[in-house]
All heavy atoms as an XYZ file, in Angstrom:
852
protein
N       6.095     32.856     21.542
C       6.378     31.636     20.820
C       5.644     31.633     19.471
O       6.214     31.254     18.466
C       5.949     30.447     21.691
C       6.235     29.129     21.070
S       7.992     28.845     21.014
C       8.053     27.116     20.986
N       4.368     32.062     19.499
C       3.587     32.077     18.258
C       4.224     33.023     17.240
O       4.308     32.715     16.069
C       2.151     32.494     18.566
C       1.273     32.533     17.350
C      -0.145     32.860     17.718
N      -0.912     33.072     16.516
C      -2.103     33.546     16.488
N      -2.707     33.861     17.604
N      -2.742     33.717     15.365
N       4.682     34.176     17.693
C       5.298     35.139     16.764
C       6.598     34.581     16.191
O       6.898     34.804     15.031
C       5.542     36.466     17.460
C       4.253     37.107     17.898
C       4.244     38.564     17.598
N       3.078     39.175     18.187
C       1.992     39.484     17.516
N       1.909     39.247     16.246
N       0.956     40.035     18.117
N       7.354     33.848     16.993
C       8.574     33.212     16.502
C       8.240     32.203     15.415
O       8.884     32.166     14.374
C       9.323     32.535     17.648
C      10.586     31.776     17.273
C      11.612     32.729     16.664
C      11.161     31.085     18.477
N       7.193     31.398     15.628
C       6.743     30.432     14.640
C       6.349     31.143     13.350
O       6.716     30.715     12.259
C       5.560     29.621     15.185
C       4.875     28.779     14.145
C       5.447     27.592     13.726
C       3.671     29.179     13.584
C       4.826     26.820     12.759
C       3.052     28.417     12.626
C       3.632     27.226     12.219
N       5.617     32.228     13.481
C       5.163     32.975     12.307
C       6.355     33.539     11.545
O       6.429     33.414     10.323
C       4.180     34.096     12.711
C       2.877     33.480     13.216
C       3.903     35.036     11.541
C       1.967     34.462     13.907
N       7.298     34.131     12.265
C       8.479     34.695     11.605
C       9.277     33.616     10.890
O       9.723     33.802      9.764
C       9.356     35.430     12.616
S       8.621     36.955     13.214
N       9.441     32.483     11.551
C      10.192     31.384     10.936
C       9.459     30.866      9.706
O      10.073     30.610      8.667
C      10.391     30.257     11.943
N       8.140     30.741      9.801
C       7.357     30.258      8.665
C       7.434     31.225      7.505
O       7.619     30.827      6.359
C       5.892     30.042      9.082
O       5.866     29.098     10.145
C       5.066     29.518      7.919
N       7.303     32.512      7.795
C       7.377     33.504      6.724
C       8.752     33.526      6.080
O       8.875     33.699      4.867
C       6.995     34.889      7.244
C       5.520     35.057      7.585
C       5.274     36.433      8.197
C       4.644     34.845      6.378
N       9.787     33.327      6.873
C      11.136     33.280      6.305
C      11.271     32.095      5.350
O      11.867     32.206      4.284
C      12.172     33.186      7.418
N      10.681     30.971      5.716
C      10.722     29.793      4.850
C       9.885     29.987      3.593
O      10.252     29.549      2.513
C      10.210     28.560      5.606
C      11.087     28.059      6.729
C      10.374     26.956      7.506
C      12.418     27.559      6.199
N       8.739     30.649      3.717
C       7.855     30.812      2.566
C       8.397     31.809      1.567
O       8.064     31.739      0.389
C       6.435     31.241      2.970
O       6.491     32.500      3.624
C       5.763     30.196      3.820
N       9.215     32.746      1.992
C       9.764     33.721      1.053
C      10.541     33.011     -0.045
O      10.432     33.352     -1.212
C      10.647     34.731      1.781
N      11.283     31.994      0.322
C      12.025     31.231     -0.667
C      11.085     30.349     -1.481
O      11.165     30.305     -2.698
C      13.083     30.350      0.025
O      13.923     31.195      0.792
C      13.898     29.584     -0.975
N      10.155     29.684     -0.809
C       9.257     28.763     -1.494
C       8.353     29.490     -2.479
O       7.994     28.955     -3.517
C       8.415     27.994     -0.473
N       7.962     30.705     -2.174
C       7.045     31.428     -3.040
C       7.778     32.239     -4.104
O       7.149     32.888     -4.918
C       6.171     32.345     -2.188
N       9.075     32.253     -4.086
C       9.900     32.970     -5.053
C       9.899     34.483     -4.874
O      10.542     35.172     -5.615
C       9.477     32.631     -6.495
C       9.498     31.167     -6.842
C      10.893     30.592     -6.940
O      11.842     31.296     -7.216
N      11.025     29.313     -6.693
N       9.125     34.987     -3.929
C       9.068     36.433     -3.688
C       8.198     36.671     -2.474
O       7.632     35.748     -1.906
C       8.492     37.144     -4.901
N       8.078     37.931     -2.093
C       7.197     38.263     -0.985
C       5.734     38.150     -1.401
O       4.858     38.006     -0.578
C       7.490     39.683     -0.503
C       8.854     39.812      0.124
C       9.187     41.222      0.513
O       8.266     42.021      0.736
O      10.370     41.529      0.585
N       5.456     38.228     -2.671
C       4.107     38.170     -3.190
C       3.663     36.719     -3.300
O       4.312     35.899     -3.921
C       4.057     38.846     -4.562
C       2.723     38.798     -5.216
C       1.757     39.740     -4.933
C       2.427     37.796     -6.127
C       0.523     39.697     -5.544
C       1.190     37.745     -6.742
C       0.234     38.697     -6.454
N       2.530     36.410     -2.691
C       1.932     35.084     -2.809
C       0.583     35.282     -3.473
O      -0.215     36.106     -3.043
C       1.762     34.418     -1.423
C       1.013     33.107     -1.541
C       3.114     34.201     -0.765
N       0.319     34.520     -4.507
C      -0.953     34.664     -5.217
C      -2.067     33.938     -4.471
O      -1.822     32.995     -3.706
C      -0.839     34.100     -6.635
O      -0.792     32.689     -6.593
N      -3.280     34.370     -4.714
C      -4.433     33.691     -4.123
C      -4.552     32.265     -4.643
O      -5.004     31.379     -3.928
C      -5.713     34.477     -4.401
O      -5.703     35.676     -3.647
N      -4.134     32.027     -5.860
C      -4.142     30.666     -6.415
C      -3.190     29.771     -5.626
O      -3.529     28.638     -5.279
C      -3.741     30.705     -7.897
C      -3.490     29.347     -8.523
C      -4.733     28.483     -8.599
C      -4.466     27.199     -9.375
N      -4.531     26.001     -8.569
N      -2.016     30.292     -5.307
C      -1.062     29.520     -4.499
C      -1.641     29.245     -3.116
O      -1.566     28.120     -2.622
C       0.280     30.270     -4.380
O       0.841     30.411     -5.685
C       1.261     29.530     -3.489
N      -2.237     30.268     -2.499
C      -2.875     30.076     -1.199
C      -3.967     29.018     -1.297
O      -4.067     28.141     -0.434
C      -3.458     31.395     -0.684
C      -4.272     31.288      0.601
C      -3.394     30.870      1.775
C      -4.981     32.598      0.900
N      -4.779     29.082     -2.328
C      -5.847     28.099     -2.526
C      -5.271     26.687     -2.625
O      -5.830     25.744     -2.041
C      -6.653     28.444     -3.777
O      -7.667     27.496     -3.992
N      -4.172     26.541     -3.325
C      -3.515     25.232     -3.430
C      -3.045     24.747     -2.059
O      -3.212     23.571     -1.714
C      -2.332     25.288     -4.395
C      -2.748     25.489     -5.848
O      -3.939     25.292     -6.182
O      -1.863     25.868     -6.654
N      -2.452     25.642     -1.275
C      -2.014     25.278      0.083
C      -3.206     24.840      0.926
O      -3.136     23.860      1.662
C      -1.318     26.444      0.766
C       0.006     26.845      0.226
C       0.863     26.107     -0.552
C       0.643     28.108      0.402
N       1.983     26.833     -0.850
C       1.885     28.065     -0.278
C       0.306     29.274      1.071
C       2.771     29.141     -0.301
C       1.185     30.352      1.049
C       2.405     30.280      0.369
N      -4.315     25.593      0.832
C      -5.503     25.277      1.628
C      -6.119     23.955      1.193
O      -6.579     23.178      2.037
C      -6.521     26.412      1.535
C      -6.083     27.744      2.147
C      -7.127     28.823      1.877
C      -5.809     27.618      3.634
N      -6.137     23.692     -0.110
C      -6.641     22.406     -0.597
C      -5.782     21.262     -0.065
O      -6.304     20.224      0.347
C      -6.675     22.369     -2.126
C      -7.779     23.230     -2.717
O      -8.708     23.633     -1.986
O      -7.699     23.508     -3.938
N      -4.487     21.465     -0.056
C      -3.583     20.445      0.470
C      -3.819     20.247      1.967
O      -3.851     19.111      2.453
C      -2.132     20.845      0.201
O      -1.239     19.864      0.680
N      -4.019     21.339      2.690
C      -4.267     21.259      4.138
C      -5.570     20.519      4.436
O      -5.682     19.832      5.451
C      -4.309     22.659      4.747
N      -6.544     20.637      3.542
C      -7.843     19.989      3.746
C      -7.816     18.501      3.407
O      -8.664     17.745      3.862
C      -8.902     20.687      2.901
N      -6.841     18.090      2.628
C      -6.764     16.708      2.173
C      -6.136     15.809      3.239
O      -5.175     16.200      3.908
C      -5.915     16.644      0.900
O      -5.655     15.313      0.541
N      -6.669     14.616      3.366
C      -6.083     13.669      4.325
C      -4.695     13.222      3.880
O      -3.906     12.755      4.695
C      -6.985     12.426      4.503
O      -7.207     11.831      3.224
C      -8.295     12.794      5.151
N      -4.400     13.377      2.606
C      -3.071     13.019      2.097
C      -2.265     14.266      1.741
O      -1.262     14.176      1.033
C      -3.186     12.119      0.845
O      -3.929     12.819     -0.164
C      -3.877     10.813      1.179
N      -2.708     15.408      2.253
C      -2.056     16.675      1.936
C      -0.670     16.797      2.532
O      -0.266     16.044      3.418
N       0.027     17.786      2.036
C       1.401     18.036      2.443
C       1.463     18.772      3.782
O       0.813     19.804      3.962
C       2.072     18.882      1.349
O       3.221     19.523      1.832
N       2.267     18.244      4.699
C       2.499     18.925      5.974
C       3.117     20.299      5.720
O       2.776     21.271      6.382
C       3.410     18.066      6.861
C       3.761     18.725      8.166
C       2.850     18.770      9.209
C       5.000     19.324      8.345
C       3.161     19.390     10.415
C       5.325     19.947      9.545
C       4.406     19.977     10.577
N       4.015     20.361      4.746
C       4.671     21.632      4.411
C       3.641     22.668      3.961
O       3.667     23.813      4.419
C       5.708     21.402      3.309
C       6.404     22.665      2.844
C       7.367     22.360      1.711
C       7.897     23.630      1.095
N       8.705     23.368     -0.084
N       2.722     22.282      3.067
C       1.701     23.223      2.606
C       0.816     23.692      3.749
O       0.473     24.866      3.841
C       0.830     22.588      1.515
C       1.554     22.410      0.191
O       2.649     23.002      0.019
O       1.026     21.695     -0.670
N       0.447     22.777      4.629
C      -0.385     23.143      5.780
C       0.350     24.115      6.681
O      -0.213     25.122      7.121
C      -0.789     21.883      6.572
O      -1.490     20.994      5.701
C      -1.665     22.239      7.765
N       1.608     23.853      6.943
C       2.414     24.723      7.800
C       2.578     26.108      7.188
O       2.449     27.128      7.881
C       3.788     24.085      8.066
O       3.589     22.789      8.640
C       4.617     24.935      9.000
N       2.848     26.156      5.896
C       2.996     27.449      5.219
C       1.673     28.208      5.267
O       1.643     29.407      5.578
C       3.489     27.257      3.771
C       4.922     26.739      3.766
C       3.392     28.561      2.995
C       5.412     26.287      2.394
N       0.564     27.533      4.971
C      -0.748     28.181      5.007
C      -1.063     28.697      6.404
O      -1.555     29.829      6.564
C      -1.828     27.219      4.532
N      -0.784     27.897      7.424
C      -1.022     28.333      8.811
C      -0.221     29.586      9.147
O      -0.743     30.534      9.721
C      -0.661     27.215      9.801
C      -1.694     26.132     10.018
C      -1.088     24.966     10.783
C      -2.908     26.680     10.745
N       1.044     29.589      8.791
C       1.888     30.750      9.071
C       1.422     31.985      8.325
O       1.378     33.084      8.882
N       1.047     31.806      7.072
C       0.609     32.937      6.243
C      -0.680     33.544      6.787
O      -0.778     34.755      6.999
C       0.427     32.466      4.799
C       0.304     33.612      3.831
C       1.440     34.196      3.284
C      -0.933     34.127      3.473
C       1.343     35.259      2.410
C      -1.043     35.185      2.599
C       0.103     35.752      2.072
O       0.003     36.815      1.209
N      -1.671     32.692      7.037
C      -2.958     33.177      7.540
C      -2.798     33.765      8.946
O      -3.379     34.806      9.260
C      -4.015     32.055      7.502
C      -5.262     32.440      8.276
C      -4.353     31.719      6.052
N      -1.998     33.128      9.785
C      -1.776     33.651     11.138
C      -1.134     35.029     11.096
O      -1.496     35.914     11.884
C      -0.903     32.691     11.945
N      -0.208     35.232     10.186
C       0.447     36.544     10.080
C      -0.545     37.623      9.672
O      -0.573     38.705     10.266
C       1.600     36.474      9.076
N      -1.374     37.344      8.681
C      -2.383     38.327      8.268
C      -3.367     38.557      9.404
O      -3.713     39.699      9.732
C      -3.120     37.884      6.982
C      -4.264     38.837      6.646
C      -2.142     37.792      5.816
N      -3.812     37.489     10.046
C      -4.742     37.618     11.168
C      -4.145     38.463     12.292
O      -4.819     39.334     12.846
C      -5.135     36.241     11.698
C      -6.089     36.331     12.863
O      -7.209     36.815     12.741
N      -5.639     35.879     14.017
N      -2.884     38.218     12.619
C      -2.242     38.977     13.698
C      -2.154     40.465     13.371
O      -2.272     41.306     14.254
C      -0.840     38.433     13.991
C      -0.872     37.152     14.797
O      -1.961     36.744     15.240
O       0.203     36.545     14.977
N      -1.949     40.789     12.105
C      -1.888     42.197     11.712
C      -3.241     42.889     11.860
O      -3.306     44.092     12.131
C      -1.409     42.332     10.269
C       0.063     42.012     10.038
C       0.366     42.007      8.544
C       0.953     43.021     10.746
N      -4.327     42.148     11.678
C      -5.672     42.726     11.692
C      -6.412     42.472     12.995
O      -7.436     43.100     13.253
C      -6.498     42.144     10.541
C      -5.934     42.328      9.143
C      -6.752     41.513      8.143
C      -5.897     43.786      8.751
N      -5.943     41.526     13.789
C      -6.635     41.078     14.992
C      -6.959     42.244     15.928
O      -6.075     43.002     16.310
C      -5.790     40.041     15.722
C      -6.575     39.265     16.754
O      -7.770     39.034     16.526
O      -5.986     38.886     17.775
N      -8.231     42.375     16.233
C      -8.668     43.415     17.158
C      -8.953     44.745     16.494
O      -9.435     45.669     17.149
N      -8.642     44.883     15.228
C      -8.938     46.129     14.521
C     -10.015     45.881     13.473
O     -11.068     46.490     13.513
C      -7.679     46.716     13.857
O      -7.104     45.760     12.970
C      -6.655     47.129     14.892
N      -9.749     45.000     12.559
C     -10.713     44.658     11.520
C     -11.274     43.260     11.687
O     -12.346     42.963     11.171
C     -10.055     44.741     10.136
C      -9.596     46.124      9.743
C      -8.950     46.112      8.368
O      -9.654     45.837      7.386
O      -7.742     46.362      8.298
N     -10.545     42.410     12.377
C     -10.922     41.007     12.531
C     -11.040     40.673     14.008
O     -10.122     40.939     14.781
C      -9.870     40.081     11.866
C     -10.195     38.625     12.121
C      -9.778     40.372     10.387
N     -12.165     40.098     14.376
C     -12.389     39.693     15.764
C     -12.851     38.242     15.795
O     -14.000     37.926     16.116
C     -13.421     40.616     16.417
S     -12.828     42.306     16.638
N     -11.942     37.351     15.446
C     -12.253     35.920     15.460
C     -12.351     35.445     16.901
O     -11.552     35.856     17.753
C     -11.177     35.135     14.728
N     -13.314     34.586     17.185
C     -13.398     34.021     18.538
C     -12.131     33.243     18.859
O     -11.447     32.732     17.966
C     -14.602     33.074     18.452
C     -15.348     33.467     17.228
C     -14.359     34.100     16.299
N     -11.821     33.147     20.135
C     -10.608     32.442     20.558
C     -10.592     30.981     20.117
O      -9.528     30.402     19.930
C     -10.431     32.523     22.076
C     -10.009     33.906     22.527
O      -9.469     34.677     21.696
O     -10.224     34.236     23.706
N     -11.774     30.382     19.948
C     -11.805     28.967     19.557
C     -11.651     28.772     18.052
O     -11.687     27.652     17.574
C     -13.091     28.302     20.054
C     -14.335     28.857     19.373
O     -14.341     29.974     18.852
N     -15.409     28.098     19.406
N     -11.469     29.857     17.300
C     -11.256     29.758     15.852
C      -9.807     30.116     15.562
O      -9.445     31.276     15.416
C     -12.207     30.681     15.056
C     -11.935     30.560     13.563
C     -13.649     30.358     15.367
N      -8.978     29.131     15.528
C      -7.559     29.303     15.248
C      -7.075     28.099     14.470
O      -7.758     27.083     14.359
C      -6.747     29.419     16.553
C      -7.081     30.630     17.395
C      -6.550     31.903     16.756
N      -6.760     33.038     17.640
C      -7.536     34.065     17.352
N      -8.193     34.112     16.226
N      -7.664     35.058     18.184
N      -5.889     28.199     13.970
C      -5.233     27.063     13.326
C      -5.984     26.509     12.141
O      -6.477     27.243     11.278
N      -6.062     25.202     12.102
C      -6.623     24.525     10.935
C      -8.094     24.883     10.724
O      -8.550     24.969      9.591
C      -6.443     23.017     11.051
C      -6.661     22.330      9.727
C      -5.982     20.994      9.654
C      -6.185     20.395      8.274
N      -5.627     19.071      8.184
N      -8.826     25.123     11.794
C     -10.233     25.515     11.637
C     -10.342     26.820     10.846
O     -11.168     26.947      9.946
C     -10.912     25.658     12.995
C     -12.365     26.085     12.872
C     -13.065     26.081     14.191
N     -14.371     26.716     14.062
C     -15.108     27.081     15.072
N     -14.699     26.856     16.305
N     -16.274     27.663     14.877
N      -9.483     27.779     11.154
C      -9.493     29.040     10.416
C      -9.119     28.805      8.957
O      -9.715     29.390      8.053
C      -8.555     30.064     11.061
C      -8.629     31.439     10.407
S      -7.624     32.687     11.243
C      -8.713     33.106     12.604
N      -8.148     27.940      8.716
C      -7.768     27.623      7.335
C      -8.959     27.082      6.556
O      -9.208     27.480      5.418
C      -6.639     26.594      7.294
C      -5.263     26.993      7.783
C      -4.277     25.854      7.549
C      -4.780     28.264      7.136
N      -9.696     26.172      7.174
C     -10.824     25.553      6.477
C     -11.958     26.560      6.248
O     -12.635     26.519      5.219
C     -11.332     24.331      7.240
C     -10.308     23.187      7.320
S      -9.666     22.638      5.711
C      -8.103     23.498      5.606
N     -12.137     27.480      7.175
C     -13.169     28.494      6.986
C     -12.770     29.475      5.882
O     -13.609     29.892      5.083
C     -13.475     29.191      8.303
C     -14.183     28.228      9.255
C     -14.680     28.861     10.536
O     -14.675     30.101     10.661
O     -15.091     28.094     11.424
N     -11.500     29.827      5.809
C     -11.026     30.689      4.717
C     -11.139     29.946      3.387
O     -11.574     30.530      2.379
C      -9.588     31.174      4.970
C      -9.591     32.169      6.136
C      -8.986     31.801      3.715
C      -8.230     32.542      6.641
N     -10.799     28.681      3.387
C     -10.931     27.872      2.157
C     -12.377     27.867      1.683
O     -12.657     28.053      0.492
C     -10.447     26.452      2.417
C     -10.546     25.536      1.215
C      -9.958     24.157      1.570
N     -10.019     23.253      0.450
C     -10.915     22.277      0.337
N     -11.809     22.076      1.289
N     -10.901     21.486     -0.722
N     -13.305     27.650      2.598
C     -14.726     27.669      2.245
C     -15.158     29.027      1.713
O     -15.891     29.119      0.717
N     -14.697     30.094      2.369
C     -15.021     31.449      1.913
C     -14.492     31.660      0.501
O     -15.194     32.216     -0.350
C     -14.426     32.487      2.863
C     -14.723     33.892      2.476
C     -15.765     34.659      2.911
C     -13.971     34.718      1.566
N     -15.716     35.909      2.316
C     -14.621     35.967      1.482
C     -12.826     34.529      0.800
C     -14.150     37.005      0.682
C     -12.364     35.556     -0.005
C     -13.035     36.785     -0.054
N     -13.266     31.223      0.237
C     -12.676     31.402     -1.088
C     -13.476     30.655     -2.152
O     -13.689     31.174     -3.248
C     -11.205     30.959     -1.101
C     -10.291     31.907     -0.336
S      -8.550     31.368     -0.320
C      -8.088     31.743     -2.027
N     -13.946     29.465     -1.837
C     -14.738     28.692     -2.801
C     -16.081     29.364     -3.086
O     -16.581     29.279     -4.198
C     -14.958     27.272     -2.281
C     -13.700     26.444     -2.343
C     -13.914     25.071     -1.721
N     -12.782     24.247     -2.055
C     -12.871     23.079     -2.644
N     -14.037     22.567     -2.953
N     -11.785     22.384     -2.921
N     -16.657     30.020     -2.067
C     -17.952     30.700     -2.232
C     -17.827     32.085     -2.845
O     -18.821     32.642     -3.304
C     -18.661     30.829     -0.876
C     -19.116     29.539     -0.257
C     -19.925     29.763      1.016
N     -19.260     30.586      2.016
C     -18.402     30.142      2.935
N     -18.076     28.854      2.967
N     -17.869     30.957      3.817
N     -16.633     32.661     -2.825
C     -16.440     34.055     -3.222
C     -15.307     34.226     -4.232
O     -14.432     35.072     -4.054
C     -16.146     34.915     -1.985
C     -17.301     34.962     -1.024
O     -18.255     35.702     -1.223
N     -17.226     34.150      0.028
N     -15.350     33.481     -5.294
C     -14.285     33.545     -6.302
C     -14.091     34.970     -6.823
O     -12.966     35.387     -7.105
C     -14.588     32.607     -7.466
C     -14.599     31.116     -7.133
C     -15.066     30.303     -8.339
C     -13.244     30.650     -6.658
N     -15.151     35.743     -6.929
C     -15.065     37.110     -7.438
C     -14.410     38.088     -6.484
O     -14.051     39.204     -6.875
N     -14.238     37.696     -5.223
C     -13.616     38.577     -4.232
C     -12.129     38.306     -4.043
O     -11.480     38.927     -3.221
C     -14.329     38.459     -2.878
C     -15.721     39.020     -2.879
C     -16.302     38.998     -1.469
C     -17.689     39.591     -1.416
N     -18.219     39.579     -0.039
N     -11.598     37.356     -4.797
C     -10.163     37.079     -4.709
C      -9.406     38.258     -5.289
O      -9.826     38.890     -6.252
C      -9.788     35.859     -5.523
C     -10.211     34.534     -4.998
C     -11.240     34.257     -4.163
C      -9.622     33.275     -5.336
N     -11.332     32.907     -3.951
C     -10.352     32.288     -4.665
C      -8.562     32.909     -6.146
C     -10.037     30.927     -4.760
C      -8.250     31.564     -6.256
C      -8.981     30.587     -5.566
N      -8.282     38.546     -4.702
C      -7.345     39.509     -5.245
C      -6.145     38.708     -5.729
O      -5.942     37.572     -5.300
C      -6.921     40.499     -4.142
C      -6.104     41.650     -4.674
O      -6.707     42.665     -5.045
O      -4.861     41.522     -4.744
N      -5.342     39.275     -6.613
C      -4.127     38.576     -7.028
C      -3.229     38.288     -5.834
O      -2.598     37.249     -5.744
C      -3.345     39.393     -8.056
C      -4.035     39.425     -9.404
O      -4.869     38.538     -9.676
O      -3.750     40.342    -10.185
N      -3.176     39.221     -4.897
C      -2.345     39.116     -3.698
C      -3.117     38.346     -2.624
O      -4.193     38.767     -2.202
C      -1.994     40.518     -3.217
C      -1.044     40.518     -2.054
O      -1.076     39.645     -1.203
N      -0.198     41.529     -1.999
N      -2.563     37.235     -2.178
C      -3.230     36.389     -1.190
C      -3.481     37.111      0.132
O      -4.487     36.848      0.793
C      -2.414     35.128     -0.942
N      -2.608     38.028      0.512
C      -2.806     38.747      1.777
C      -4.113     39.542      1.745
O      -4.840     39.590      2.739
C      -1.630     39.672      2.062
N      -4.427     40.128      0.611
C      -5.674     40.885      0.487
C      -6.863     39.935      0.486
O      -7.891     40.209      1.110
C      -5.641     41.782     -0.772
C      -4.558     42.849     -0.596
C      -7.006     42.419     -1.031
C      -4.263     43.668     -1.832
N      -6.718     38.797     -0.169
C      -7.794     37.801     -0.155
C      -8.038     37.301      1.258
O      -9.193     37.179      1.692
C      -7.463     36.627     -1.107
O      -7.372     37.147     -2.441
C      -8.515     35.551     -1.065
N      -6.980     37.022      2.007
C      -7.132     36.572      3.393
C      -7.808     37.668      4.219
O      -8.713     37.390      5.012
C      -5.785     36.158      4.013
C      -5.917     35.904      5.515
C      -5.238     34.920      3.308
N      -7.392     38.911      4.028
C      -8.030     40.026      4.735
C      -9.517     40.088      4.408
O     -10.351     40.230      5.303
C      -7.368     41.348      4.376
C      -8.019     42.537      5.038
C      -7.427     43.863      4.522
N      -8.134     44.973      5.071
C      -9.202     45.554      4.501
N      -9.674     45.098      3.357
N      -9.797     46.575      5.075
N      -9.859     39.982      3.126
C     -11.267     40.009      2.733
C     -12.050     38.876      3.387
O     -13.163     39.081      3.873
C     -11.401     39.917      1.207
C     -10.896     41.150      0.486
O     -10.755     42.220      1.071
N     -10.605     41.006     -0.795
N     -11.467     37.688      3.390
C     -12.129     36.535      3.999
C     -12.313     36.736      5.499
O     -13.414     36.541      6.035
C     -11.320     35.264      3.739
N     -11.252     37.141      6.177
C     -11.320     37.305      7.627
C     -12.297     38.399      8.043
O     -13.038     38.240      9.015
C      -9.931     37.594      8.197
C      -8.929     36.441      8.147
C      -7.550     36.911      8.599
C      -9.406     35.258      8.985
N     -12.315     39.508      7.312
C     -13.239     40.592      7.681
C     -14.681     40.204      7.396
O     -15.584     40.645      8.111
C     -12.880     41.925      6.992
O     -12.855     41.745      5.572
C     -11.545     42.454      7.479
N     -14.913     39.377      6.378
C     -16.270     38.871      6.132
C     -16.673     37.833      7.171
O     -17.809     37.825      7.652
C     -16.382     38.242      4.740
C     -16.579     39.247      3.625
O     -16.672     40.464      3.898
O     -16.642     38.805      2.452
N     -15.753     36.937      7.499
C     -16.050     35.850      8.425
C     -16.129     36.306      9.886
O     -16.947     35.795     10.650
C     -14.987     34.750      8.304
C     -14.972     33.955      7.007
C     -13.670     33.159      6.880
C     -16.183     33.017      6.942
N     -15.273     37.238     10.273
C     -15.157     37.631     11.682
C     -15.087     39.151     11.844
O     -14.096     39.690     12.350
C     -13.906     37.016     12.317
C     -13.701     35.566     11.994
C     -12.661     35.151     11.175
C     -14.567     34.601     12.496
C     -12.463     33.821     10.867
C     -14.384     33.265     12.188
C     -13.338     32.874     11.387
O     -13.154     31.552     11.080
N     -16.116     39.858     11.434
C     -16.055     41.326     11.561
C     -16.119     41.744     13.033
O     -16.685     41.045     13.867
C     -17.309     41.787     10.816
C     -18.254     40.635     10.928
C     -17.390     39.394     10.905
N     -15.495     42.856     13.318
C     -15.544     43.406     14.675
C     -16.774     44.320     14.779
O     -17.054     45.091     13.881
C     -14.294     44.261     14.962
S     -12.780     43.291     15.058
N     -17.460     44.192     15.889
C     -18.539     45.138     16.166
C     -17.941     46.306     16.928
O     -16.817     46.236     17.412
C     -19.651     44.470     16.973
O     -19.158     44.108     18.267
N     -18.668     47.405     17.032
C     -18.151     48.598     17.709
C     -17.681     48.294     19.123
O     -16.684     48.830     19.581
C     -19.203     49.694     17.709
N     -18.346     47.405     19.832
C     -17.981     47.079     21.204
C     -16.768     46.183     21.337
O     -16.180     46.072     22.410
N     -16.345     45.542     20.259
C     -15.223     44.610     20.321
C     -13.887     45.291     20.130
O     -12.860     44.741     20.468
C     -15.370     43.527     19.247
C     -16.460     42.533     19.552
C     -16.587     41.524     18.437
O     -16.961     41.870     17.325
N     -16.280     40.278     18.726
N     -13.854     46.451     19.553
C     -12.578     47.109     19.237
C     -11.911     47.679     20.443
O     -12.349     48.016     21.419
C     -12.799     48.195     18.186
C     -13.182     47.558     16.881
C     -13.323     48.582     15.808
N     -13.800     47.878     14.640
C     -14.511     48.430     13.688
N     -14.845     49.686     13.740
N     -14.903     47.746     12.670
């Protein structure tokens, strides 16, 4: 079910983002909207799908987030990381998310 949600979200975001490439600035805007009490449900949903897709690609190899860190909590932690690490942003949001996730939730040798 989660993979279906991710696929559907990514299909929707391809049109919204005008291409497969999503900038870190666009991701930051989505995350800011998700953090706001008056933020857009659409932005939150797109951000969740985008981050979940990157996380799923890395999960268990480079990223070992605890089971209780999912959804909006992960979005807020990535948002915080982005605010603290402006110099580590890449133009491509997927790389920025990867950088954030590997810094926030690195795998130890025993976790892989």
